[in-house]
LUMTORDREN-689335 format. One record per residue (C-alpha): residue in one letter; y, x, z. Coordinates in steps of 0.05 Angstrom, whole numbers, plus 5000, padded with zeros to 4 digits. Layout:
BEGIN
AYXZ
...
//
This chain:
BEGIN
M490253655541
N491152905559
K488352945630
A487952285674
Y485952105740
L478251965734
R473651545783
H467651225795
P463351585745
N456151395725
L451551615672
S445451455625
H442851905580
D448752225535
K453351675565
I458451705621
V462551085636
F468451175689
V475150845708
A481651095690
D488450765675
D485150195708
D480150055651
L473050265638
W471950855591
Q466351185560
V465151955537
S459552385523
A455852775575
R458553395545
G465953115554
G471153115500
I475552465479
A474051855516
R474251145488
R477050535522
L472549955532
T476549455571
A483749185573
G483348825637
L488048465680
S485648775748
E482849465770
P475549485754
A471249935798
T464050215807
P461350165738
C453850255727
L450050355662
S443250055655
P437150545650
D436950415577
G444250565567
R445649855536
W449349535591
I455049655638
A455449265705
F461649335742
V466448965789
S473248675766
R478048215796
D481047935735
E479647265768
Q482447515836
H476147635871
A471548235867
E465947955824
V460748275781
Y461348315702
L456748525651
M458948835582
A455449175527
S456049925538
N459050055471
G464549545490
G465648805473
R466848205518
A465248215589
R461547635625
R462547425695
M455847455731
T458047245803
W461846745843
L461247035915
G468547055941
P468247695987
D467748435978
T462648655923
I460749315898
V455549505842
R450650055865
G446150075802
W439749805770
T432949675792
P427149985752
E425949255727
G432449235694
H436748815744
I443348945773
L443549205844
L449949035887
V452348965957
T456448445983
T459448166049
Y458047486020
G455047026081
Q456847546132
P461147436191
F464748136184
F467948476128
R463549136131
N456848786136
Y453948886068
R447548646044
A444048835983
Y441948385926
T439048385860
L441747995801
D437947865732
P442648065669
A441047405640
G444747045696
G442746655758
T443546705834
P443547405865
Q437247505904
L437547775977
L433648385990
P430748446060
F433649056086
G439148846131
Q445849236128
V446549656065
N452050016035
H448150445986
L441050335963
A437150885921
L430850725888
G425151205871
P418351145837
G412650855880
G417050375917
I421250955949
K427650635976
I433651066010
I438350606051
G445650856066
R448850506121
N455850586140
T456651026073
A463350916050
D467651426024
P468452006070
A473852296034
R478851786062
W477251996134
K474352736127
R470253056179
Y469052416214
K463152446271
G463951786306
G459551226310
T460650926244
A458751566206
G454151476147
H446851576156
L440451486115
W434451096124
I428151286080
D421550906062
A418251536033
N411651226004
G414050515990
S410150206054
G416849836076
A417050306140
F423850596146
R425551236182
R432751466203
M434352146173
D437652386236
E436153126212
L442053026161
A448653306185
G455453096170
N458352426145
V453252256091
T454351826031
S451851645958
P444251755967
V440051845903
W433251985888
L432352575837
G425953035822
G422052855890
R428452975931
V434052585964
Y440552815939
Y446752615977
L453852795995
S456253066060
D461953436093
A457353776145
E460554406127
G467554166128
V468653976057
G464853396019
N459253695975
L452653555942
Y446053675985
S439353515977
C432753506023
L425753366016
P423752616037
D421752856112
G428953176116
S426653906112
A429154446060
V436254176060
T439954556003
R447554575981
H448254505907
T456154555902
D461254965930
H468054545928
D472654775979
N478954345968
F477353625944
Y471453245969
A465353065923
R465552365915
H461551675883
A455452085861
H450451735813
T444451955776
D440451755713
G434352045741
K435552725710
R442952915724
I447952735781
V455752575756
Y460752545814
Q468352555823
C471953135852
G479653115860
A481552765798
D475853065756
L468852885739
W463153415748
L456253405724
F450253715762
D443953955727
P438354065777
V434154495725
T439755015727
D442254815795
A449154865774
T455354385767
T459854345712
Q467254035705
L467853575648
E473853675603
I475652965586
Q481752745546
I484352035553
L488751825495
S492751265527
H499751005524
Q499250855597
T503750205602
Q503450205677
A507250845679
A512850635636
R519550405659
K520149695671
F524949155708
A523148815770
K526548205809
A530748465863
E529447865904
E522048035903
H523348715932
L529448535976
G530649016038
A536949026084
C543648736069
N550448956091
V557048566088
H563348896068
P568449036127
A572848506092
G567048006081
H568147966000
S562248405981
I555348626000
A550949225994
V543349125989
D537449515978
A532349315931
R526149745922
G529350305948
K535650325907
I542850115936
F546849645902
T554149335916
F557548735889
A562148195905
L559147535936
W559947105871
E564247475818
G564548135785
A559748675764
V554249055805
R554149755816
Q548350175834
L549950775880
G545851455881
K540651745834
P537951155792
D530351335806
G525951785846
V530351685908
R529351165967
Y535550935997
R535650506058
H541150266107
G546750256059
Q553350036092
W561250136087
L565850536129
D571950296157
D575550466092
G571749946054
A570550455998
T566150946022
V558550736027
V553151096066
A546051086065
I539451396083
G536551806028
D531452296014
E533552615950
S532353305981
G525453116001
E527453016081
E531752356101
R539252546102
V545452186109
A548652036033
A555451836026
F558751545963
A565551435948
G567551275875
D563851705826
A563252285879
S556752335927
R554552805979
E548452926027
L550253136099
P545753716122
W543653346187
D536653356217
I536352626232
G528452486232
H526151826204
V531751346215
V530050726246
A537550416250
M544250586227
K551650316244
A558150516218
A563450476265
P569049966252
R574450486258
G574551156230
R568651556193
R563151596239
I556051276242
A551051216299
I543851326280
A537251206322
N531051556292
H523551596304
R524452126356
N527551636404
E534451956395
V541151626385
F546252076351
I553251996326
G555452326260
D562152476242
L563052516166
D570552826170
A567953366217
N561353456188
T558053416260
L552253086294
T552452946364
L546352736407
V548152166449
D541251996484
R533952026478
S528451626512
D521651856531
A518651136523
G521150856457
Q525450796397
T532650496399
E532749956342
D539449646361
L546549926355
A552849566360
W560249846363
S566349586401
A571549356355
D576149946362
G569950476354
A570450766423
W564050516454
L557050446428
A552149946456
Y544650106446
T537649906467
Y534750396515
W527150426534
T526250516609
S519050486604
T513850326550
R514849586576
H522249506591
S528849636549
A535749576578
I542749596544
K546850326547
L553650366535
Y556451076508
D563551276513
S566251706459
A572051966500
T567852226558
Q561752286520
T557351976574
S552151406571
T551250876629
I545650316636
V549149706641
T542949166653
Q538049216700
P532149636674
E526449156698
F526948686636
R526748746556
D534048746536
Y535948766463
S540948616407
P547248816439
S553848606407
F561248616430
D565948056436
P571148116378
D576448036435
G573348626478
R572048146538
Y564148146535
L558248486514
Y553147996488
F545748146484
L538647796490
S533547866541
R526847636555
R527447496632
T526546766640
F519546756668
D517845976661
P510046026649
V505945556609
Y498945376619
D493845506564
S490144926538
V483745256525
Q482745726581
F485245806651
E491646256645
L498446276634
S503646586585
F510646626569
P511346446493
R519146386501
A522446786558
G528646946521
R535446746534
P542647016508
Y546747346561
L553347686566
I556348216610
A564048176631
L566748836610
Q572948776658
A572648656729
R576248116764
G576747746697
P575746936686
V568446716706
P564546566643
F562045896624
E566445566680
P571245056643
A578145206650
P582544736690
K586244206644
G591143636657
L592243016619
A597043336567
R593643446501
R592644136478
D588644496417
P582144726439
G582845486464
S590245466462
E590245806536
S584846266508
L585346976538
A583147236466
T587147826442
N587848206379
P582548746382
L586949156330
A592749136381
M589049426445
A583849946460
Q577349706489
R577449716558
V570549746605
D570249766680
L563350126694
E563550056768
G559149426785
I557949206712
A551149046722
A552948516773
R557748186718
I552047956678
A551147156660
A546546746620
F548746246570
P547745556589
V542245416542
P534845356544
E529745876541
N526546046471
L525646606421
F531146936396
G532747436341
K539447696339
I546447526371
A553447686350
G560147536370
A564247186318
A571546986311
N575346396347
N571246476412
K564346356377
V558146716386
V552046636334
W544546736349
G538346656312
V532746246336
L525646396315
P519745926312
I513345986353
A508146116304
G500446196305
A497746926295
H492546666240
G496346056213
R490345586230
G493945106269
G495544616208
H503244676225
K508344656167
E511145346158
V517345366197
K523645826186
G528046086243
K535445756247
L541946016266
E546345706323
V553545746339
F556045736411
D563445566425
L566445916488
D571945346492
T567444776496
L561145096523
R557244726466
T551644976419
E551544706350
P546944816292
L549445276242
V544145336195
D537845006191
E533045556160
A534946306165
D530746926182
T536147386197
F543947486191
E549448006186
L556947916204
A562448286172
N567648666216
D572248056203
R567347656249
T568047096201
T563647226140
L556447156155
V550747296105
Y544147036125
R537347156096
V531546606084
G525746806049
N528247245990
R535146855985
L541847046010
R547446596027
A554246696056
V557546276106
A563646206153
A560846396224
S566746106261
A567645486223
R565544756248
P558144676225
A557544386158
R554843706147
E547043656149
K546643536073
D550744186063
R547444606105
G541344676063
G535245116066
A532045556016
N528545005985
S535144595977
G535444745900
D543144975907
K545345415852
P548546045870
S556245925870
R562246025915
E561545225929
T554445315956
G555146005983
W548346195953
I548446905923
D545847035854
L540647645865
N539447595789
R545447945773
I541948615799
R538448975739
L532849315779
S529649815734
V523250235758
D520850915735
P513850875762
R512351615757
L518651795795
E517451255845
W510251485854
R512752145868
Q517951985921
M512551515951
L507452105962
R512752535993
E515051946040
V507851796061
W506752526072
R513752626114
L511951986154
Q505252246175
R508352946192
D513752556232
Q509752056269
F502552356278
W499852306344
V499653036360
A504853526342
D500054076306
M497153516263
S489953576292
G490354346270
T491554136198
D495754546152
W500053966132
G504954356087
S498854646046
V495853916044
Y501553686002
S501654285959
Q494554155947
Y495153405927
E502053395895
P499953675831
L494853085816
L501152605815
D501652865739
R495252565727
V496551875759
A497951305714
T497250655752
R498950425823
G491250375837
E490851135826
L496651315868
S493250935931
D487051305918
L490651945918
I494551715981
W488251526015
E484952206005
M490852606025
Q491552226088
G484052336097
E485253066108
L488152906179
G480952686201
T483652096240
S482851346244
H487550796227
A491151226174
Y491550656120
E494750506054
M495649806036
G500149365992
G504149575937
D505349385867
H498449335836
R496648925777
R496748235791
P491347815763
P491047065761
A489346805826
P484446185815
A481145985882
D473345945886
G470445325910
C463545215946
L459344635929
G457744175988
L452043636002
P453542966027
G450642846096
G443942536100
//
């Protein structure tokens, strides 16, 4: 049996039309082998057969926007019928043979649907005077049933809040409507059939088909689904068809029985076939080899390592079905560690040559990971606000710290690997920098816990700990209303790690004799000595860099007495200001000259190798390697993402097209469903999952993956699985869906009179 993921059914006489494999299909009301009707460019939805069974009105995004299309029910060319722009849903047909639709066109809010009719011969949709309408069912004698807030309860199960679905009925065609408050549960999909109002509701815990008389009495339950919700019910005036799980069911009121339809889909399922993607379009994190000659990148959950400009690309780990993150080298320059979920849980995976192993540590959902520059240890921060140090040789995981207020996102090791610096949330508003001494296994707060400190980085020579902080309070008046804000507030800072050292940012005394800059620098070779930290009075040894406040993204100590940081632009939240899109930039500060110079004009973020010289920065979906401690290049050589420079050693740009990124969608979808389930388990707002047996939920929905053939079907499955939690703001969005052409709609304007 070729079972598929069947959705959005509709019927007329002996025909049923539905959506599967991102196309419309038709099958007999008795089931059997279905026939494909469309081969579109997007994901169609809500097909509705005309009362005579000759036409299908449906929503398509083949030209980007959700618009109404019309085609013959036996197949053929589809004709676009609307040019509305916002969300549109086909709900059925009127007795006069017009298409019935709801849309948010012309409304200020995206959920304010209004009902329209549309002549299948063409023309402008005609607004119906019913106010907000999500569903509209029509009966004989002018009977009308309006559904308001009647969405898809399967995506938010057992909801009882203020926007739960409810029905209004005009039982005699007089135009007077009555709210049917007697109907319990989250109500949706009303239809009129045989003198009764049929609807879907989860009043008894699971979405099922119910009916009542027009006055709301004699409520009767007609189906007994106890696992998946009944969804998207439609009628042809004789029977009702609906979706439940990934199947279609047909209810006959004469026998008061519902039957699962056995439907076969004979499809190649091209969207489930292996394909190749561009690595630059799925670029994740990047890490630089300790010696600076190679990088490790994750692209679409796969780890690739390769030299900056020459040589072959190597993929680590399982080729498909596992998501890897945070790939980086250990100090030996040969072993790569990453976070992978091959076992179904996040674990540390280590790759050395052709060998690999997974460490059995409970590390939660990893937020940050940093390999020590000496030895075979890694620091890990997770969603539980914990910081760990894992030793790959001893196979031990040691808890370093835990905050009650927030997650650690920044980790930094001293050059000798003896000290770990990390951010620590002291409250929900304030974060400080803490230092962990591996020798004594103790942690100390080294910055005042009243600000927002982040991005610690050790000076390569062991003298300072650099960090960024938002503690410069120079308010700016708002230009629209009377209030003040702090749009920048940040500056780079340093902590003198040794007491009684030279005063930072104070020029050294110089005579008239010529000396090379920095010839009297106290810099030492970090390989020759252990890191020394004098903890007593350390919080008093903080100094701000002599630079103006700004928005800073990251800071790192570089070789030759240099410090690199990223400066971020101040951008509007909605992009309505008409400003040219501006990228961040990188600057380098020279501790010898106390001067700041531009390093890169456009950069989003950067990574610095352990050699403290090789810097790889990202701008958009491109990577470039430059020398962090060299004198800044000429303006024409610094270049941005639009400079047109080809990848080469001379330009520094790295060719990501060297990566052959293959994707097995079915294995990827299986990993994604498990990760969604795991993320909800790990980060849900209450530990008992609101009383839901979350493990059983996964066991219930995971088998449906075998029927999923498109990314859109996976989204539907994820939405319904998350709906079992019965909570708001559990969304699914984005993803590698079909991408139709994207022409913009235009609106006609009239000249002023």
